Short mmCIF file of the C-alpha atoms (twelve columns), coordinates in Angstrom:
data_MODEL
# 
_entry.id   MODEL 
# 
loop_
_atom_site.group_PDB 
_atom_site.id 
_atom_site.type_symbol 
_atom_site.label_atom_id 
_atom_site.label_alt_id 
_atom_site.label_comp_id 
_atom_site.label_asym_id 
_atom_site.label_seq_id 
_atom_site.Cartn_x 
_atom_site.Cartn_y 
_atom_site.Cartn_z 
_atom_site.pdbx_PDB_model_num 
ATOM 1   C CA . MET A 1   -7.144  22.455 53.590 1 
ATOM 2   C CA . ILE A 2   -7.646  19.732 51.311 1 
ATOM 3   C CA . THR A 3   -7.707  16.427 52.949 1 
ATOM 4   C CA . ARG A 4   -6.752  12.939 51.573 1 
ATOM 5   C CA . LYS A 5   -10.127 11.989 51.612 1 
ATOM 6   C CA . THR A 6   -11.251 15.474 49.602 1 
ATOM 7   C CA . SER A 7   -8.299  14.453 47.257 1 
ATOM 8   C CA . SER A 8   -9.644  10.965 46.249 1 
ATOM 9   C CA . ARG A 9   -13.346 12.764 46.235 1 
ATOM 10  C CA . LEU A 10  -12.226 15.309 43.517 1 
ATOM 11  C CA . ALA A 11  -10.256 12.620 41.533 1 
ATOM 12  C CA . LYS A 12  -13.302 10.414 41.277 1 
ATOM 13  C CA . ALA A 13  -15.224 13.484 39.987 1 
ATOM 14  C CA . ALA A 14  -12.394 14.286 37.286 1 
ATOM 15  C CA . SER A 15  -12.640 10.689 36.330 1 
ATOM 16  C CA . GLY A 16  -16.068 11.027 35.658 1 
ATOM 17  C CA . ILE A 17  -16.451 14.207 33.923 1 
ATOM 18  C CA . ALA A 18  -13.803 12.517 32.006 1 
ATOM 19  C CA . ALA A 19  -15.646 9.265  31.124 1 
ATOM 20  C CA . ALA A 20  -18.797 11.210 30.442 1 
ATOM 21  C CA . ALA A 21  -16.967 13.832 27.715 1 
ATOM 22  C CA . LEU A 22  -15.488 11.214 26.105 1 
ATOM 23  C CA . CYS A 23  -19.129 9.375  25.725 1 
ATOM 24  C CA . SER A 24  -20.484 12.409 24.221 1 
ATOM 25  C CA . VAL A 25  -18.073 12.936 21.787 1 
ATOM 26  C CA . ALA A 26  -18.001 9.590  20.649 1 
ATOM 27  C CA . PHE A 27  -21.397 9.658  19.824 1 
ATOM 28  C CA . LEU A 28  -21.455 12.796 17.935 1 
ATOM 29  C CA . ALA A 29  -18.783 10.603 16.181 1 
ATOM 30  C CA . GLN A 30  -20.926 8.008  15.610 1 
ATOM 31  C CA . ALA A 31  -23.813 10.293 13.842 1 
ATOM 32  C CA . GLU A 32  -21.617 10.015 10.619 1 
ATOM 33  C CA . SER A 33  -21.618 6.795  8.601  1 
ATOM 34  C CA . ALA A 34  -18.873 4.813  7.516  1 
ATOM 35  C CA . SER A 35  -19.102 6.324  3.709  1 
ATOM 36  C CA . GLU A 36  -19.528 9.504  4.536  1 
ATOM 37  C CA . ARG A 37  -16.664 9.581  7.088  1 
ATOM 38  C CA . VAL A 38  -14.327 8.406  4.019  1 
ATOM 39  C CA . GLY A 39  -15.862 11.446 1.898  1 
ATOM 40  C CA . SER A 40  -14.849 13.723 4.669  1 
ATOM 41  C CA . ALA A 41  -11.413 12.259 4.789  1 
ATOM 42  C CA . THR A 42  -11.367 12.934 1.320  1 
ATOM 43  C CA . LYS A 43  -11.910 16.406 1.413  1 
ATOM 44  C CA . VAL A 44  -9.899  17.070 3.817  1 
ATOM 45  C CA . PHE A 45  -7.163  15.220 2.046  1 
ATOM 46  C CA . THR A 46  -7.771  16.819 -1.466 1 
ATOM 47  C CA . GLU A 47  -7.601  20.795 0.510  1 
ATOM 48  C CA . LEU A 48  -4.276  20.150 2.208  1 
ATOM 49  C CA . ALA A 49  -2.398  18.392 -1.097 1 
ATOM 50  C CA . ALA A 50  -3.926  21.405 -2.953 1 
ATOM 51  C CA . ASP A 51  -2.305  23.663 -0.977 1 
ATOM 52  C CA . LYS A 52  1.340   24.105 -2.080 1 
ATOM 53  C CA . ASP A 53  3.053   26.556 0.413  1 
ATOM 54  C CA . ASN A 54  1.198   25.560 3.969  1 
ATOM 55  C CA . GLY A 55  -0.369  22.084 3.230  1 
ATOM 56  C CA . LEU A 56  0.304   18.822 3.703  1 
ATOM 57  C CA . PRO A 57  3.947   18.413 2.567  1 
ATOM 58  C CA . ILE A 58  4.069   16.185 -0.685 1 
ATOM 59  C CA . ASN A 59  7.683   15.645 -0.670 1 
ATOM 60  C CA . LEU A 60  7.139   13.535 2.597  1 
ATOM 61  C CA . LEU A 61  4.048   11.945 1.698  1 
ATOM 62  C CA . ASN A 62  5.637   10.873 -1.244 1 
ATOM 63  C CA . LYS A 63  8.304   9.104  1.309  1 
ATOM 64  C CA . ALA A 64  5.270   7.640  3.131  1 
ATOM 65  C CA . VAL A 65  3.645   4.161  3.452  1 
ATOM 66  C CA . CYS A 66  0.800   4.932  4.730  1 
ATOM 67  C CA . VAL A 67  -1.803  8.088  5.361  1 
ATOM 68  C CA . ILE A 68  -4.021  8.641  8.378  1 
ATOM 69  C CA . ILE A 69  -7.040  10.779 7.509  1 
ATOM 70  C CA . LEU A 70  -9.208  11.897 11.005 1 
ATOM 71  C CA . PRO A 71  -11.692 14.471 10.119 1 
ATOM 72  C CA . SER A 72  -13.323 16.451 12.475 1 
ATOM 73  C CA . VAL A 73  -12.159 15.401 15.512 1 
ATOM 74  C CA . LYS A 74  -14.604 16.562 18.480 1 
ATOM 75  C CA . LYS A 75  -12.726 17.940 21.822 1 
ATOM 76  C CA . ALA A 76  -15.493 18.195 24.606 1 
ATOM 77  C CA . GLY A 77  -14.028 20.939 27.198 1 
ATOM 78  C CA . PHE A 78  -15.036 20.883 30.780 1 
ATOM 79  C CA . ILE A 79  -12.106 20.598 33.433 1 
ATOM 80  C CA . VAL A 80  -10.845 17.632 31.341 1 
ATOM 81  C CA . GLY A 81  -10.329 17.487 27.743 1 
ATOM 82  C CA . ALA A 82  -11.298 14.370 25.972 1 
ATOM 83  C CA . GLN A 83  -10.644 13.449 22.562 1 
ATOM 84  C CA . TYR A 84  -12.634 11.053 20.457 1 
ATOM 85  C CA . GLY A 85  -11.987 10.447 16.751 1 
ATOM 86  C CA . GLN A 86  -12.661 8.290  13.978 1 
ATOM 87  C CA . GLY A 87  -11.394 8.043  10.236 1 
ATOM 88  C CA . VAL A 88  -9.450  6.374  7.394  1 
ATOM 89  C CA . MET A 89  -5.691  5.093  6.797  1 
ATOM 90  C CA . ASN A 90  -4.892  4.283  3.554  1 
ATOM 91  C CA . CYS A 91  -1.243  2.530  2.604  1 
ATOM 92  C CA . ARG A 92  0.771   1.724  -0.321 1 
ATOM 93  C CA . SER A 93  -0.073  -1.975 -1.046 1 
ATOM 94  C CA . GLY A 94  2.656   -4.670 -1.024 1 
ATOM 95  C CA . GLU A 95  4.630   -6.750 1.228  1 
ATOM 96  C CA . LYS A 96  7.179   -3.802 1.402  1 
ATOM 97  C CA . PHE A 97  4.161   -0.743 1.196  1 
ATOM 98  C CA . ASP A 98  5.239   0.472  -2.428 1 
ATOM 99  C CA . GLY A 99  2.714   -0.614 -4.326 1 
ATOM 100 C CA . PRO A 100 -0.270  1.066  -5.321 1 
ATOM 101 C CA . TRP A 101 -2.892  2.713  -2.753 1 
ATOM 102 C CA . SER A 102 -4.568  0.430  -0.814 1 
ATOM 103 C CA . ALA A 103 -8.361  0.352  -0.189 1 
ATOM 104 C CA . PRO A 104 -9.175  2.618  2.957  1 
ATOM 105 C CA . ILE A 105 -9.077  0.953  6.657  1 
ATOM 106 C CA . MET A 106 -11.470 2.761  8.806  1 
ATOM 107 C CA . MET A 107 -9.992  4.004  12.020 1 
ATOM 108 C CA . ARG A 108 -10.603 5.134  15.718 1 
ATOM 109 C CA . SER A 109 -8.576  7.309  18.330 1 
ATOM 110 C CA . SER A 110 -8.403  8.492  21.323 1 
ATOM 111 C CA . GLY A 111 -6.565  10.311 23.721 1 
ATOM 112 C CA . GLY A 112 -7.393  12.705 26.747 1 
ATOM 113 C CA . SER A 113 -5.627  16.098 27.884 1 
ATOM 114 C CA . PHE A 114 -5.702  17.563 31.364 1 
ATOM 115 C CA . GLY A 115 -6.108  20.854 31.450 1 
ATOM 116 C CA . LEU A 116 -8.014  23.811 31.817 1 
ATOM 117 C CA . GLN A 117 -10.020 23.768 27.969 1 
ATOM 118 C CA . ILE A 118 -13.104 25.826 27.874 1 
ATOM 119 C CA . GLY A 119 -15.606 25.219 24.927 1 
ATOM 120 C CA . GLY A 120 -15.510 22.598 22.144 1 
ATOM 121 C CA . GLN A 121 -13.973 22.613 19.114 1 
ATOM 122 C CA . ALA A 122 -13.037 20.361 15.481 1 
ATOM 123 C CA . THR A 123 -9.864  19.628 14.382 1 
ATOM 124 C CA . ASP A 124 -9.106  17.749 11.456 1 
ATOM 125 C CA . PHE A 125 -5.839  15.516 11.840 1 
ATOM 126 C CA . VAL A 126 -3.467  13.905 9.484  1 
ATOM 127 C CA . ILE A 127 -0.638  11.563 10.267 1 
ATOM 128 C CA . ILE A 128 1.815   10.546 7.667  1 
ATOM 129 C CA . VAL A 129 3.260   7.273  8.558  1 
ATOM 130 C CA . MET A 130 6.854   7.022  7.416  1 
ATOM 131 C CA . ASN A 131 8.086   3.133  7.767  1 
ATOM 132 C CA . GLU A 132 6.590   -0.594 7.401  1 
ATOM 133 C CA . ALA A 133 7.061   -0.950 11.461 1 
ATOM 134 C CA . GLY A 134 4.697   1.904  12.440 1 
ATOM 135 C CA . ALA A 135 1.936   0.717  9.646  1 
ATOM 136 C CA . ARG A 136 1.797   -2.383 10.965 1 
ATOM 137 C CA . SER A 137 1.691   -1.636 14.614 1 
ATOM 138 C CA . VAL A 138 -1.319  0.935  13.670 1 
ATOM 139 C CA . MET A 139 -2.956  -2.118 11.789 1 
ATOM 140 C CA . LYS A 140 -2.495  -4.786 14.935 1 
ATOM 141 C CA . GLY A 141 -4.893  -2.412 17.011 1 
ATOM 142 C CA . ASN A 142 -4.854  0.073  19.833 1 
ATOM 143 C CA . ALA A 143 -1.147  1.484  18.958 1 
ATOM 144 C CA . LYS A 144 0.217   3.630  21.626 1 
ATOM 145 C CA . LEU A 145 1.060   6.595  19.955 1 
ATOM 146 C CA . GLY A 146 4.901   7.707  21.687 1 
ATOM 147 C CA . ALA A 147 5.061   4.377  23.384 1 
ATOM 148 C CA . GLU A 148 4.438   1.398  20.793 1 
ATOM 149 C CA . THR A 149 5.077   3.830  18.028 1 
ATOM 150 C CA . SER A 150 7.186   7.117  17.506 1 
ATOM 151 C CA . ILE A 151 5.479   10.131 16.179 1 
ATOM 152 C CA . ALA A 152 6.526   13.655 16.211 1 
ATOM 153 C CA . ALA A 153 5.085   17.217 15.076 1 
ATOM 154 C CA . GLY A 154 5.036   17.113 11.160 1 
ATOM 155 C CA . PRO A 155 7.291   19.851 9.567  1 
ATOM 156 C CA . VAL A 156 5.607   22.164 6.889  1 
ATOM 157 C CA . GLY A 157 6.541   24.825 4.213  1 
ATOM 158 C CA . LYS A 158 10.126  25.235 4.140  1 
ATOM 159 C CA . ALA A 159 10.829  23.318 6.913  1 
ATOM 160 C CA . ALA A 160 9.516   20.123 5.709  1 
ATOM 161 C CA . GLU A 161 11.759  20.573 3.039  1 
ATOM 162 C CA . ALA A 162 14.969  20.765 5.543  1 
ATOM 163 C CA . SER A 163 13.521  18.131 8.429  1 
ATOM 164 C CA . THR A 164 16.242  17.415 11.021 1 
ATOM 165 C CA . THR A 165 17.252  13.538 11.390 1 
ATOM 166 C CA . ALA A 166 15.180  13.509 14.668 1 
ATOM 167 C CA . THR A 167 12.033  14.394 13.023 1 
ATOM 168 C CA . MET A 168 12.794  11.909 9.856  1 
ATOM 169 C CA . GLN A 169 13.255  9.186  12.257 1 
ATOM 170 C CA . ALA A 170 10.126  9.456  13.879 1 
ATOM 171 C CA . GLN A 171 7.874   6.465  12.556 1 
ATOM 172 C CA . MET A 172 4.871   9.020  12.019 1 
ATOM 173 C CA . LEU A 173 4.280   12.323 11.473 1 
ATOM 174 C CA . SER A 174 1.255   14.353 12.934 1 
ATOM 175 C CA . TYR A 175 -0.312  17.530 11.463 1 
ATOM 176 C CA . SER A 176 -3.804  19.559 12.411 1 
ATOM 177 C CA . ARG A 177 -6.032  21.770 10.927 1 
ATOM 178 C CA . SER A 178 -8.343  23.844 13.213 1 
ATOM 179 C CA . LYS A 179 -10.100 26.992 12.064 1 
ATOM 180 C CA . GLY A 180 -8.319  27.068 8.712  1 
ATOM 181 C CA . VAL A 181 -4.733  26.607 10.328 1 
ATOM 182 C CA . PHE A 182 -2.689  23.811 9.501  1 
ATOM 183 C CA . GLY A 183 0.575   23.170 11.454 1 
ATOM 184 C CA . GLY A 184 2.275   20.122 13.063 1 
ATOM 185 C CA . VAL A 185 1.003   19.146 15.940 1 
ATOM 186 C CA . SER A 186 2.120   16.795 18.856 1 
ATOM 187 C CA . LEU A 187 -0.315  13.269 19.296 1 
ATOM 188 C CA . SER A 188 1.599   11.419 21.680 1 
ATOM 189 C CA . GLY A 189 -0.204  9.414  24.467 1 
ATOM 190 C CA . SER A 190 -3.472  9.216  21.953 1 
ATOM 191 C CA . SER A 191 -3.978  5.582  20.668 1 
ATOM 192 C CA . LEU A 192 -5.023  4.390  17.041 1 
ATOM 193 C CA . ALA A 193 -6.447  1.211  15.999 1 
ATOM 194 C CA . PRO A 194 -8.750  -0.197 13.253 1 
ATOM 195 C CA . ASP A 195 -12.494 0.867  13.848 1 
ATOM 196 C CA . ASN A 196 -13.994 -3.014 13.249 1 
ATOM 197 C CA . GLY A 197 -17.925 -1.680 13.475 1 
ATOM 198 C CA . ASP A 198 -17.010 1.108  10.628 1 
ATOM 199 C CA . ASN A 199 -15.072 -1.667 8.625  1 
ATOM 200 C CA . GLU A 200 -17.752 -3.797 8.697  1 
ATOM 201 C CA . GLU A 201 -20.330 -1.353 7.862  1 
ATOM 202 C CA . LEU A 202 -18.138 -0.089 4.782  1 
ATOM 203 C CA . TYR A 203 -17.231 -3.408 3.688  1 
ATOM 204 C CA . GLY A 204 -20.815 -5.148 4.092  1 
ATOM 205 C CA . LYS A 205 -19.041 -7.928 6.651  1 
ATOM 206 C CA . LYS A 206 -16.679 -8.677 9.764  1 
ATOM 207 C CA . VAL A 207 -13.132 -7.804 7.657  1 
ATOM 208 C CA . SER A 208 -9.672  -7.197 9.521  1 
ATOM 209 C CA . ALA A 209 -7.210  -4.754 8.818  1 
ATOM 210 C CA . GLN A 210 -4.757  -6.937 7.059  1 
ATOM 211 C CA . GLU A 211 -7.689  -8.207 4.981  1 
ATOM 212 C CA . ILE A 212 -8.290  -4.688 3.470  1 
ATOM 213 C CA . PHE A 213 -4.536  -3.830 2.866  1 
ATOM 214 C CA . THR A 214 -3.808  -6.983 1.305  1 
ATOM 215 C CA . GLY A 215 -7.119  -6.326 -1.162 1 
ATOM 216 C CA . SER A 216 -8.962  -9.419 -0.150 1 
ATOM 217 C CA . VAL A 217 -11.999 -7.892 -0.035 1 
ATOM 218 C CA . PRO A 218 -13.226 -5.444 -3.063 1 
ATOM 219 C CA . ALA A 219 -13.088 -1.835 -2.105 1 
ATOM 220 C CA . PRO A 220 -16.487 -0.227 -1.972 1 
ATOM 221 C CA . PRO A 221 -18.004 2.593  -4.542 1 
ATOM 222 C CA . SER A 222 -17.179 5.549  -1.758 1 
ATOM 223 C CA . ALA A 223 -13.762 4.700  -1.674 1 
ATOM 224 C CA . SER A 224 -12.851 5.523  -5.439 1 
ATOM 225 C CA . GLY A 225 -12.492 9.260  -4.768 1 
ATOM 226 C CA . LEU A 226 -10.034 9.152  -1.918 1 
ATOM 227 C CA . THR A 227 -7.873  6.311  -3.655 1 
ATOM 228 C CA . ALA A 228 -7.915  8.312  -6.973 1 
ATOM 229 C CA . ALA A 229 -6.738  11.403 -4.799 1 
ATOM 230 C CA . LEU A 230 -3.680  9.650  -3.351 1 
ATOM 231 C CA . GLU A 231 -2.947  8.021  -6.551 1 
ATOM 232 C CA . GLN A 232 -2.856  11.412 -8.577 1 
ATOM 233 C CA . THR A 233 -1.070  13.108 -5.759 1 
ATOM 234 C CA . SER A 234 1.185   10.453 -4.910 1 
ATOM 235 C CA . PRO A 235 1.236   7.866  -7.416 1 
ATOM 236 C CA . LYS A 236 4.993   6.705  -6.478 1 
ATOM 237 C CA . LYS A 237 7.014   5.679  -3.171 1 
ATOM 238 C CA . LEU A 238 10.392  7.419  -3.336 1 
ATOM 239 C CA . GLU A 239 13.241  6.019  -1.567 1 
ATOM 240 C CA . ASP A 240 14.728  8.492  1.362  1 
ATOM 241 C CA . LYS A 241 18.301  9.020  -0.045 1 
ATOM 242 C CA . ALA A 242 19.380  9.587  3.679  1 
ATOM 243 C CA . LYS A 243 18.293  6.142  4.547  1 
ATOM 244 C CA . GLU A 244 19.523  5.052  1.306  1 
ATOM 245 C CA . ASN A 245 23.030  6.367  2.048  1 
ATOM 246 C CA . GLU A 246 23.219  4.457  5.223  1 
ATOM 247 C CA . LYS A 247 22.902  1.153  3.396  1 
# 
């Protein structure tokens, strides 16, 4: 019979394991420099954009205002699973998010999921931000996905061409790629925020997400590959016809 005292001890132990797991994963993520992380994000985007059948839906990217790429997010598996990821967010420039792609804003994500998870794995995550409110929420920092911002598992393949109204009303669409398999995934409960340390490292000084977005600081050379790939894949934002008809 489990007493209240024993239950309390188990809860504290689980919390301790979760904290330890998150710290160890964060340490592993820090091993990669900011510029190397931009390179990793470029590789992930290029590979997924090139797969016309089972990759990133370009028709949805064409309607998006930002794209967030978190390459090789680590998950430490014990009794409690903890995730910690770092990556980049590129947005279309301009007040209405309809201009050329901006320089990358370094990002960090975190989130814990309770359950039996054995072993560790690295997963690439891609989040397509579909409207200005979602983009600004992330730039402000610590956006709680599913709370402050709505998010849904993104459709792929033919499903992306016939997306439901409920899916398209979400501010963000999320995807994952693990062991070569790409598909929509729910990230509700995770948090996203600019990574101030990485942004300072990449740009050589303390700089805010808003300053990067508005072009107040020059883009570093390491960012040219990702920006070029985005411009080539989705050079112009297309208006959602369904939303236009609602006006």
